[in-house]
C-alpha positions as a Markdown table, in Angstrom:
| # | Residue | x | y | z |
|---|---|---|---|---|
| 1 | Met | -32.2 | 0.7 | -36.8 |
| 2 | Ala | -34.6 | 2.0 | -34.2 |
| 3 | Gly | -35.2 | -1.6 | -33.1 |
| 4 | Val | -31.5 | -2.2 | -32.7 |
| 5 | Asn | -31.1 | 0.9 | -30.6 |
| 6 | Ala | -34.0 | -0.1 | -28.4 |
| 7 | Met | -32.4 | -3.6 | -27.9 |
| 8 | Glu | -29.1 | -2.0 | -27.0 |
| 9 | Lys | -30.8 | 0.1 | -24.4 |
| 10 | Lys | -32.5 | -2.9 | -22.9 |
| 11 | Leu | -29.3 | -4.9 | -22.8 |
| 12 | Ala | -27.4 | -2.0 | -21.2 |
| 13 | Glu | -29.7 | -2.4 | -18.2 |
| 14 | Tyr | -27.9 | -5.7 | -17.6 |
| 15 | Lys | -24.5 | -4.1 | -17.2 |
| 16 | Cys | -23.2 | -3.9 | -13.6 |
| 17 | Asp | -20.2 | -2.0 | -12.2 |
| 18 | Thr | -18.2 | -4.8 | -10.6 |
| 19 | Asn | -16.6 | -2.4 | -8.0 |
| 20 | Glu | -20.1 | -1.8 | -6.7 |
| 21 | Ala | -21.4 | -5.4 | -7.2 |
| 22 | Ile | -18.6 | -7.0 | -5.1 |
| 23 | Cys | -19.4 | -6.8 | -1.4 |
| 24 | Leu | -16.6 | -7.5 | 1.1 |
| 25 | Lys | -17.0 | -8.0 | 4.8 |
| 26 | Leu | -14.8 | -8.9 | 7.8 |
| 27 | Val | -17.3 | -10.6 | 10.0 |
| 28 | Arg | -17.0 | -10.7 | 13.8 |
| 29 | Phe | -20.6 | -11.4 | 14.8 |
| 30 | Pro | -23.4 | -13.2 | 12.9 |
| 31 | Glu | -25.4 | -9.9 | 12.9 |
| 32 | Asp | -22.6 | -8.4 | 10.8 |
| 33 | Leu | -23.9 | -10.4 | 7.8 |
| 34 | Glu | -27.0 | -8.3 | 7.5 |
| 35 | Asp | -25.4 | -5.0 | 8.5 |
| 36 | Asp | -24.7 | -2.9 | 5.4 |
| 37 | Gly | -22.4 | -0.7 | 7.6 |
| 38 | Thr | -19.8 | -3.5 | 7.7 |
| 39 | Thr | -19.7 | -3.8 | 3.9 |
| 40 | Phe | -16.9 | -2.4 | 1.9 |
| 41 | His | -16.1 | -2.5 | -1.8 |
| 42 | Pro | -13.0 | -2.9 | -4.1 |
| 43 | Glu | -11.0 | 0.0 | -5.5 |
| 44 | Tyr | -10.2 | -2.2 | -8.5 |
| 45 | Ser | -11.6 | -5.2 | -10.2 |
| 46 | His | -10.1 | -4.9 | -13.6 |
| 47 | Gln | -7.7 | -7.9 | -13.1 |
| 48 | Leu | -10.7 | -10.2 | -13.0 |
| 49 | Tyr | -13.4 | -8.3 | -14.9 |
| 50 | Gly | -11.5 | -6.3 | -17.5 |
| 51 | Asp | -10.5 | -2.7 | -17.9 |
| 52 | Asp | -14.1 | -1.5 | -18.0 |
| 53 | Glu | -14.8 | -3.3 | -14.6 |
| 54 | Val | -18.2 | -4.3 | -15.9 |
| 55 | Ala | -20.1 | -7.6 | -15.7 |
| 56 | Phe | -22.8 | -8.2 | -18.3 |
| 57 | Gly | -26.0 | -10.2 | -17.9 |
| 58 | Tyr | -27.4 | -9.2 | -14.5 |
| 59 | Lys | -29.7 | -6.8 | -12.8 |
| 60 | Gly | -29.1 | -6.1 | -9.1 |
| 61 | Leu | -25.9 | -8.2 | -9.1 |
| 62 | Gln | -24.2 | -8.7 | -5.7 |
| 63 | Ile | -21.1 | -10.8 | -5.4 |
| 64 | Gln | -20.7 | -11.5 | -1.7 |
| 65 | Leu | -17.2 | -12.3 | -0.4 |
| 66 | Tyr | -17.4 | -12.4 | 3.4 |
| 67 | Tyr | -14.5 | -13.3 | 5.6 |
| 68 | Ser | -14.4 | -14.2 | 9.3 |
| 69 | Ala | -12.4 | -11.4 | 11.0 |
| 70 | Gly | -9.6 | -13.5 | 12.3 |
| 71 | Asn | -8.9 | -16.8 | 10.3 |
| 72 | Leu | -10.5 | -15.4 | 7.1 |
| 73 | Ser | -12.8 | -18.4 | 6.6 |
| 74 | Thr | -14.7 | -17.4 | 3.5 |
| 75 | Leu | -18.4 | -17.2 | 2.4 |
| 76 | Phe | -18.9 | -16.8 | -1.3 |
| 77 | Lys | -22.4 | -16.2 | -2.8 |
| 78 | Val | -23.7 | -14.5 | -6.0 |
| 79 | Lys | -27.2 | -12.9 | -6.0 |
| 80 | Tyr | -29.1 | -10.9 | -8.6 |
| 81 | Ser | -32.7 | -9.8 | -9.2 |
| 82 | Ser | -32.8 | -11.0 | -12.9 |
| 83 | Lys | -30.6 | -12.5 | -15.5 |
| 84 | Val | -30.4 | -11.6 | -19.2 |
| 85 | Thr | -31.1 | -15.2 | -20.3 |
| 86 | Glu | -34.5 | -15.0 | -18.6 |
| 87 | Lys | -35.6 | -12.3 | -21.1 |
| 88 | Phe | -33.6 | -12.7 | -24.2 |
| 89 | Asp | -32.6 | -15.8 | -26.3 |
| 90 | Cys | -29.1 | -16.2 | -27.7 |
| 91 | Val | -27.6 | -13.7 | -25.2 |
| 92 | Glu | -25.2 | -15.1 | -22.6 |
| 93 | Ala | -24.4 | -13.6 | -19.3 |
| 94 | Asp | -20.8 | -13.3 | -18.1 |
| 95 | Asp | -19.7 | -16.1 | -15.8 |
| 96 | Val | -18.9 | -13.9 | -12.7 |
| 97 | Glu | -18.5 | -16.9 | -10.4 |
| 98 | Val | -15.6 | -18.6 | -12.2 |
| 99 | Lys | -13.5 | -15.4 | -12.0 |
| 100 | Ile | -13.8 | -15.4 | -8.2 |
| 101 | Arg | -13.3 | -19.2 | -7.9 |
| 102 | Asp | -10.0 | -18.7 | -9.7 |
| 103 | Ile | -8.5 | -16.6 | -6.9 |
| 104 | Ile | -10.1 | -17.9 | -3.7 |
| 105 | Pro | -8.6 | -21.1 | -2.2 |
| 106 | Ala | -10.7 | -24.3 | -1.9 |
| 107 | Gly | -12.7 | -24.8 | 1.2 |
| 108 | Phe | -14.9 | -21.7 | 1.1 |
| 109 | Ser | -18.5 | -21.8 | 2.2 |
| 110 | Cys | -21.5 | -21.2 | -0.1 |
| 111 | Ser | -24.0 | -21.6 | 2.8 |
| 112 | Thr | -24.6 | -18.9 | 5.4 |
| 113 | Asp | -25.4 | -21.5 | 8.0 |
| 114 | Asp | -22.1 | -23.2 | 7.4 |
| 115 | Phe | -20.2 | -19.9 | 7.6 |
| 116 | Val | -21.9 | -19.0 | 10.9 |
| 117 | Ser | -20.8 | -22.3 | 12.4 |
| 118 | Arg | -17.2 | -21.6 | 11.3 |
| 119 | Leu | -17.6 | -18.2 | 12.9 |
| 120 | Glu | -18.1 | -19.8 | 16.2 |
| 121 | Lys | -14.6 | -21.4 | 16.0 |
| 122 | Glu | -13.0 | -17.9 | 15.7 |
| 123 | Ala | -12.3 | -18.1 | 19.5 |
| 124 | Asn | -9.7 | -20.7 | 18.7 |
| 125 | Phe | -7.8 | -18.5 | 16.3 |
| 126 | Arg | -4.5 | -17.0 | 17.4 |
| 127 | Pro | -2.0 | -14.8 | 15.5 |
| 128 | Phe | 0.7 | -16.6 | 13.6 |
| 129 | Gly | 4.4 | -16.2 | 14.2 |
| 130 | Asn | 6.4 | -14.2 | 16.7 |
| 131 | Leu | 5.2 | -11.1 | 18.4 |
| 132 | Leu | 7.3 | -8.0 | 17.3 |
| 133 | His | 5.4 | -5.1 | 18.7 |
| 134 | Thr | 2.2 | -4.2 | 20.6 |
| 135 | Tyr | 0.6 | -0.7 | 20.4 |
| 136 | Lys | -2.7 | 0.9 | 21.3 |
| 137 | Val | -5.0 | 3.2 | 19.3 |
| 138 | His | -7.9 | 5.2 | 20.8 |
| 139 | Asn | -11.2 | 4.7 | 19.2 |
| 140 | Glu | -14.1 | 7.1 | 20.0 |
| 141 | Glu | -16.7 | 4.3 | 20.0 |
| 142 | Ala | -14.7 | 1.3 | 21.4 |
| 143 | Gly | -12.2 | 3.2 | 23.6 |
| 144 | Glu | -8.5 | 2.0 | 23.7 |
| 145 | Leu | -7.8 | -0.9 | 21.3 |
| 146 | Thr | -4.7 | -3.1 | 21.4 |
| 147 | Tyr | -2.9 | -4.2 | 18.2 |
| 148 | Gln | -0.1 | -6.7 | 17.7 |
| 149 | Ile | 2.4 | -7.0 | 14.9 |
| 150 | Cys | 3.9 | -10.5 | 14.2 |
| 151 | Lys | 6.5 | -11.9 | 11.9 |
| 152 | Val | 5.9 | -15.3 | 10.3 |
| 153 | Asp | 7.1 | -17.5 | 7.5 |
| 154 | Met | 5.6 | -20.3 | 5.5 |
| 155 | Ala | 6.9 | -22.9 | 7.8 |
| 156 | Cys | 4.4 | -21.9 | 10.5 |
| 157 | Pro | 1.6 | -24.5 | 10.7 |
| 158 | Gly | -1.6 | -23.3 | 9.1 |
| 159 | Phe | -0.1 | -20.0 | 7.8 |
| 160 | Gln | 0.1 | -21.0 | 4.1 |
| 161 | Glu | -3.6 | -21.7 | 3.9 |
| 162 | Tyr | -4.4 | -18.5 | 5.8 |
| 163 | His | -2.1 | -16.5 | 3.5 |
| 164 | Gly | -3.9 | -17.9 | 0.5 |
| 165 | Arg | -7.1 | -16.4 | 1.8 |
| 166 | Leu | -5.5 | -13.1 | 2.9 |
| 167 | Gln | -3.8 | -12.4 | -0.4 |
| 168 | Thr | -7.1 | -12.4 | -2.3 |
| 169 | Phe | -7.6 | -8.8 | -0.9 |
| 170 | Leu | -4.7 | -7.6 | -3.0 |
| 171 | Met | -6.7 | -8.0 | -6.2 |
| 172 | Trp | -9.2 | -5.5 | -5.0 |
| 173 | Phe | -6.9 | -2.9 | -3.5 |
| 174 | Ile | -3.6 | -2.9 | -5.4 |
| 175 | Glu | -3.8 | -1.9 | -9.0 |
| 176 | Thr | -1.1 | -4.3 | -10.4 |
| 177 | Ala | -1.3 | -7.0 | -7.7 |
| 178 | Ser | 0.0 | -10.5 | -8.3 |
| 179 | Phe | 0.2 | -13.5 | -6.0 |
| 180 | Ile | 3.7 | -14.5 | -4.7 |
| 181 | Asp | 5.5 | -17.8 | -5.0 |
| 182 | Ala | 4.8 | -19.2 | -1.5 |
| 183 | Asp | 7.4 | -22.0 | -2.0 |
| 184 | Asp | 10.3 | -19.5 | -1.9 |
| 185 | Asp | 11.7 | -19.4 | 1.6 |
| 186 | Arg | 13.2 | -15.9 | 1.1 |
| 187 | Trp | 9.8 | -14.3 | 1.9 |
| 188 | Asp | 9.1 | -12.8 | 5.2 |
| 189 | Phe | 5.5 | -11.9 | 6.3 |
| 190 | Phe | 4.5 | -9.3 | 8.8 |
| 191 | Leu | 0.9 | -9.3 | 10.1 |
| 192 | Val | -1.2 | -6.8 | 12.1 |
| 193 | Phe | -4.0 | -8.1 | 14.4 |
| 194 | Glu | -6.5 | -6.3 | 16.6 |
| 195 | Lys | -7.5 | -7.9 | 20.0 |
| 196 | Tyr | -11.2 | -7.6 | 20.7 |
| 197 | Asn | -13.7 | -9.0 | 23.2 |
| 198 | Lys | -16.6 | -11.3 | 22.3 |
| 199 | Asp | -18.8 | -12.8 | 25.0 |
| 200 | Gly | -16.0 | -12.4 | 27.6 |
| 201 | Glu | -13.3 | -14.0 | 25.3 |
| 202 | Thr | -10.3 | -12.4 | 23.7 |
| 203 | Leu | -10.4 | -12.8 | 19.9 |
| 204 | Tyr | -8.1 | -11.5 | 17.1 |
| 205 | Ala | -9.1 | -9.7 | 13.9 |
| 206 | Thr | -6.8 | -9.4 | 10.8 |
| 207 | Val | -5.9 | -5.7 | 10.2 |
| 208 | Gly | -3.3 | -5.8 | 7.4 |
| 209 | Tyr | 0.0 | -7.3 | 6.3 |
| 210 | Met | 3.3 | -6.8 | 4.5 |
| 211 | Thr | 5.4 | -9.2 | 2.4 |
| 212 | Val | 9.2 | -8.7 | 2.2 |
| 213 | Tyr | 11.6 | -10.5 | -0.1 |
| 214 | Asn | 15.2 | -11.0 | 1.0 |
| 215 | Tyr | 17.6 | -10.3 | -1.9 |
| 216 | Tyr | 21.2 | -11.4 | -1.8 |
| 217 | Val | 23.8 | -8.6 | -1.9 |
| 218 | Tyr | 27.4 | -9.6 | -2.7 |
| 219 | Pro | 29.4 | -10.8 | -0.8 |
| 220 | Asp | 27.5 | -11.6 | 2.4 |
| 221 | Lys | 24.6 | -9.2 | 2.9 |
| 222 | Thr | 20.9 | -9.2 | 2.2 |
| 223 | Arg | 18.5 | -6.4 | 1.0 |
| 224 | Pro | 15.0 | -6.8 | 2.2 |
| 225 | Arg | 12.6 | -5.4 | -0.3 |
| 226 | Val | 9.0 | -4.6 | 0.6 |
| 227 | Ser | 6.8 | -6.2 | -2.1 |
| 228 | Gln | 3.2 | -5.8 | -0.9 |
| 229 | Met | 1.6 | -3.8 | 1.9 |
| 230 | Leu | -2.1 | -3.6 | 2.6 |
| 231 | Val | -4.1 | -2.3 | 5.5 |
| 232 | Leu | -7.7 | -3.5 | 5.1 |
| 233 | Pro | -10.2 | -0.7 | 4.4 |
| 234 | Pro | -12.1 | -0.9 | 7.8 |
| 235 | Phe | -8.8 | -0.1 | 9.5 |
| 236 | Gln | -7.4 | 2.5 | 7.2 |
| 237 | Gly | -6.6 | 6.1 | 8.4 |
| 238 | Glu | -5.8 | 4.9 | 12.0 |
| 239 | Gly | -2.0 | 4.8 | 11.7 |
| 240 | His | -1.6 | 1.1 | 11.3 |
| 241 | Gly | 0.5 | 1.4 | 8.1 |
| 242 | Ala | 3.1 | 3.6 | 9.9 |
| 243 | Gln | 3.2 | 1.2 | 12.9 |
| 244 | Leu | 3.7 | -1.7 | 10.6 |
| 245 | Leu | 6.5 | -0.1 | 8.5 |
| 246 | Glu | 8.3 | 1.2 | 11.6 |
| 247 | Ala | 8.2 | -2.3 | 13.3 |
| 248 | Val | 9.5 | -3.9 | 10.1 |
| 249 | His | 12.4 | -1.4 | 9.9 |
| 250 | Arg | 13.2 | -1.9 | 13.6 |
| 251 | Phe | 13.2 | -5.7 | 13.1 |
| 252 | Tyr | 15.7 | -5.6 | 10.2 |
| 253 | Cys | 17.9 | -3.1 | 12.0 |
| 254 | Thr | 18.7 | -5.9 | 14.5 |
| 255 | Leu | 20.1 | -8.2 | 11.7 |
| 256 | Pro | 23.8 | -7.6 | 11.0 |
| 257 | Lys | 23.6 | -9.1 | 7.5 |
| 258 | Val | 21.0 | -6.5 | 6.3 |
| 259 | Gln | 22.5 | -3.8 | 4.1 |
| 260 | Asp | 19.5 | -1.6 | 3.6 |
| 261 | Ile | 15.7 | -1.8 | 3.2 |
| 262 | Thr | 14.0 | -0.9 | -0.1 |
| 263 | Ala | 10.6 | -1.3 | -1.8 |
| 264 | Glu | 9.5 | -2.7 | -5.1 |
| 265 | Asp | 7.8 | -0.2 | -7.4 |
| 266 | Pro | 6.5 | 1.9 | -4.4 |
| 267 | Ser | 3.2 | 3.7 | -4.8 |
| 268 | Glu | 2.9 | 7.4 | -4.1 |
| 269 | Ser | 1.1 | 6.7 | -0.8 |
| 270 | Tyr | 3.8 | 4.3 | 0.3 |
| 271 | Val | 6.6 | 6.8 | -0.4 |
| 272 | Lys | 4.7 | 9.4 | 1.8 |
| 273 | Leu | 4.4 | 6.8 | 4.5 |
| 274 | Arg | 8.0 | 5.8 | 4.3 |
| 275 | Asp | 9.1 | 9.5 | 4.4 |
| 276 | Phe | 7.2 | 9.9 | 7.6 |
| 277 | Val | 8.5 | 6.7 | 9.3 |
| 278 | Leu | 12.1 | 7.3 | 8.3 |
| 279 | Ala | 11.9 | 11.0 | 9.4 |
| 280 | Lys | 10.5 | 9.8 | 12.8 |
| 281 | Leu | 13.3 | 7.3 | 13.2 |
| 282 | Cys | 16.2 | 9.6 | 12.0 |
| 283 | Arg | 15.3 | 12.6 | 14.1 |
| 284 | Ala | 16.7 | 10.7 | 17.1 |
| 285 | Leu | 20.1 | 10.3 | 15.5 |
| 286 | Pro | 22.9 | 12.7 | 16.6 |
| 287 | Ser | 23.9 | 13.5 | 13.0 |
| 288 | Phe | 20.3 | 14.7 | 12.3 |
| 289 | Ala | 20.2 | 17.1 | 15.2 |
| 290 | Pro | 18.9 | 20.6 | 14.2 |
| 291 | Asp | 22.3 | 22.3 | 14.5 |
| 292 | Lys | 23.8 | 19.6 | 12.2 |
| 293 | Leu | 21.0 | 19.9 | 9.7 |
| 294 | Gln | 21.9 | 23.5 | 9.0 |
| 295 | Leu | 25.4 | 22.5 | 7.9 |
| 296 | Gly | 24.0 | 20.5 | 5.0 |
| 297 | Phe | 23.8 | 16.9 | 4.0 |
| 298 | Ser | 26.9 | 15.0 | 5.0 |
| 299 | Glu | 28.5 | 11.6 | 4.7 |
| 300 | Val | 28.2 | 11.3 | 8.5 |
| 301 | Met | 24.4 | 11.4 | 8.1 |
| 302 | Val | 24.6 | 8.8 | 5.3 |
| 303 | Lys | 26.8 | 6.4 | 7.4 |
| 304 | Glu | 24.7 | 6.8 | 10.6 |
| 305 | Ala | 21.4 | 6.2 | 8.7 |
| 306 | Gln | 22.9 | 3.2 | 7.0 |
| 307 | Asp | 24.6 | 1.6 | 10.0 |
| 308 | Thr | 21.9 | 2.3 | 12.5 |
| 309 | Leu | 18.6 | 2.2 | 10.6 |
| 310 | Lys | 19.6 | 0.4 | 7.3 |
| 311 | Ile | 18.5 | 3.5 | 5.3 |
| 312 | Asn | 20.2 | 4.0 | 1.9 |
| 313 | Lys | 21.7 | 7.3 | 0.8 |
| 314 | Lys | 18.8 | 8.3 | -1.4 |
| 315 | His | 16.2 | 7.9 | 1.4 |
| 316 | Ala | 18.6 | 9.6 | 3.9 |
| 317 | Arg | 18.7 | 12.6 | 1.7 |
| 318 | Arg | 15.0 | 13.0 | 1.6 |
| 319 | Val | 14.8 | 12.6 | 5.4 |
| 320 | Tyr | 17.5 | 15.3 | 5.8 |
| 321 | Glu | 15.5 | 17.7 | 3.7 |
| 322 | Ile | 12.3 | 17.0 | 5.7 |
| 323 | Leu | 14.0 | 17.5 | 9.0 |
| 324 | Arg | 16.0 | 20.5 | 7.9 |
| 325 | Leu | 12.8 | 22.2 | 6.8 |
| 326 | Lys | 11.3 | 21.4 | 10.2 |
| 327 | Ala | 14.3 | 23.0 | 11.8 |
| 328 | Thr | 14.4 | 26.1 | 9.5 |
| 329 | Asp | 12.7 | 29.4 | 10.2 |
| 330 | Met | 11.3 | 30.0 | 6.7 |
| 331 | Ala | 10.3 | 33.5 | 7.7 |
| 332 | Asp | 14.0 | 34.3 | 7.7 |
| 333 | Glu | 14.8 | 35.2 | 4.1 |
| 334 | Ala | 18.5 | 34.1 | 4.3 |
| 335 | Lys | 17.7 | 30.7 | 5.9 |
| 336 | Ala | 14.8 | 30.1 | 3.5 |
| 337 | Arg | 17.0 | 30.9 | 0.6 |
| 338 | Asp | 19.8 | 28.5 | 1.8 |
| 339 | Tyr | 17.2 | 25.8 | 2.2 |
| 340 | Arg | 15.6 | 26.4 | -1.2 |
| 341 | Leu | 18.9 | 26.4 | -3.1 |
| 342 | Asp | 20.0 | 23.2 | -1.2 |
| 343 | Val | 16.8 | 21.3 | -2.3 |
| 344 | Lys | 16.9 | 22.7 | -5.8 |
| 345 | Arg | 20.5 | 21.6 | -6.3 |
| 346 | Arg | 19.2 | 18.0 | -5.8 |
| 347 | Leu | 16.2 | 18.5 | -8.0 |
| 348 | Phe | 18.4 | 20.0 | -10.8 |
| 349 | Gly | 20.2 | 16.7 | -11.3 |
| 350 | Pro | 18.0 | 15.5 | -14.2 |
| 351 | Tyr | 18.3 | 18.9 | -15.9 |
| 352 | Lys | 22.1 | 18.8 | -15.7 |
| 353 | Lys | 22.0 | 15.4 | -17.3 |
| 354 | Asn | 20.0 | 16.8 | -20.2 |
| 355 | Gln | 22.6 | 19.5 | -20.6 |
| 356 | Arg | 25.4 | 17.0 | -20.8 |
| 357 | Glu | 23.4 | 15.0 | -23.4 |
| 358 | Leu | 22.9 | 18.3 | -25.4 |
| 359 | Thr | 26.7 | 18.9 | -25.4 |
| 360 | Lys | 27.2 | 15.4 | -26.9 |
| 361 | Met | 24.4 | 16.0 | -29.5 |
| 362 | Met | 26.0 | 19.2 | -30.7 |
| 363 | Lys | 28.9 | 17.1 | -32.0 |
| 364 | Cys | 26.8 | 14.8 | -34.1 |
| 365 | Leu | 23.4 | 16.4 | -35.0 |
| 366 | Arg | 22.5 | 18.5 | -38.0 |
| 367 | Pro | 21.5 | 22.1 | -37.2 |
| 368 | Glu | 17.8 | 21.5 | -37.7 |
| 369 | Glu | 17.9 | 18.5 | -35.4 |
| 370 | Leu | 19.8 | 20.4 | -32.8 |
| 371 | Val | 17.2 | 23.2 | -32.8 |
| 372 | Ser | 14.4 | 20.7 | -32.2 |
| 373 | His | 16.3 | 19.3 | -29.1 |
| 374 | Ile | 17.1 | 22.7 | -27.8 |
| 375 | Arg | 13.4 | 23.5 | -27.7 |
| 376 | His | 13.0 | 20.6 | -25.3 |
| 377 | Ile | 15.7 | 22.0 | -23.0 |
| 378 | Asp | 14.7 | 25.6 | -22.9 |
| 379 | Thr | 16.4 | 27.3 | -19.9 |
| 380 | Glu | 13.3 | 29.3 | -18.9 |
| 381 | Val | 11.1 | 26.3 | -19.1 |
| 382 | Gln | 13.6 | 24.4 | -16.9 |
| 383 | His | 13.5 | 27.1 | -14.3 |
| 384 | Gln | 9.7 | 27.1 | -14.2 |
| 385 | Glu | 9.6 | 23.3 | -13.9 |
| 386 | Leu | 12.3 | 23.4 | -11.2 |
| 387 | Glu | 10.3 | 25.9 | -9.2 |
| 388 | Lys | 7.1 | 23.8 | -9.6 |
| 389 | Ser | 8.9 | 20.7 | -8.4 |
| 390 | Tyr | 10.3 | 22.6 | -5.4 |
| 391 | Gln | 6.9 | 23.8 | -4.4 |
| 392 | Glu | 5.4 | 20.3 | -4.7 |
| 393 | Val | 8.2 | 18.9 | -2.5 |
| 394 | Leu | 7.7 | 21.6 | 0.0 |
| 395 | Asp | 4.0 | 20.8 | 0.3 |
| 396 | Glu | 4.8 | 17.1 | 0.7 |
| 397 | Tyr | 7.4 | 17.8 | 3.4 |
| 398 | Arg | 5.1 | 20.2 | 5.3 |
| 399 | Arg | 2.4 | 17.5 | 5.5 |
| 400 | Ile | 4.9 | 15.0 | 6.9 |
| 401 | Ile | 6.1 | 17.6 | 9.5 |
| 402 | Glu | 2.5 | 18.3 | 10.6 |
| 403 | Arg | 2.1 | 14.5 | 11.1 |
| 404 | Leu | 5.4 | 14.4 | 13.1 |
| 405 | Ala | 4.2 | 17.3 | 15.3 |
| 406 | Ser | 0.9 | 15.6 | 16.0 |
| 407 | Gln | 2.7 | 12.5 | 17.3 |
| 408 | Ala | 5.5 | 14.3 | 19.3 |
């Protein structure tokens, strides 16, 4: 038994955390290849390497996936200091290479020299599609940087191959990511690029992107639904997500056939981003003026948000609550109470549904079954949960208001 335990300990030394082993780069200059400061790592790797996110059979494993900053030409190499088969018979290492080869398109480099030669061609790369929006961001090191947002579809020459390389990032940064059917022409793509200077030439770096699917709505409308959105890690925290989402909303607002804009299974971070962007857009609407907000949520707000900004009623309600909080003096007890009751009435909806279900149950359940269900719908517990939900919403809204104020 002691021998078995000793063997297990030795084999455990050959387990590697794949989130740490996978090294990603967006390369602008050849010297970036040796600069650890340009390396970033996945948040997730379970879709390729299992729920444990572990690769067995290597010490010092490094899976290098380096991309040229603009065209995303790819360098793929695997390095390690030792392999389990060098020390132990009848023990096989995981095939870490085949997992990567399954998701990256053909045409990648395995040679650093070949990759560097491709890097020299980056000066020829230009953003795909039509320019929608240009904006600037101040960077402490580089000064004022210029960014462009473009709309493109699969018919654009070279874009399908580029998108095949771009979407590989989804596997590392979206927990339940999947690749889309590129042959379906109802997809729209929105890309963000940074303009930068290299040896006196203007080059472009890929920053992030969004995919949107255009659903049919009877009888003659469409409902664009955001499917995927990703800002690459080196650019996160700089406001690019908000710029992208706002530009996309403004684009669809120009299309008469669009009914409203939604998102597919949105993450918590996306919902917060959407709340901020929609609040920013709606505060310019007359029906969302501070004096109108104090009168409560109205059908006029619903109609104006829908007609002008393609925002559905549910999202318009959240924006109303955010902007009303911004316009309310919460130190005034009466105004704070009116606001609290207004929000809680919305939050109470699910509890009212439970009460209606209880009324139906009373007609058909035995007494002992009814007691069990009543315990789950205890009034005091409901009040506590409602207050907790209200405080959580308040905290979320206050963060959005702070962000709105910082960009006023």
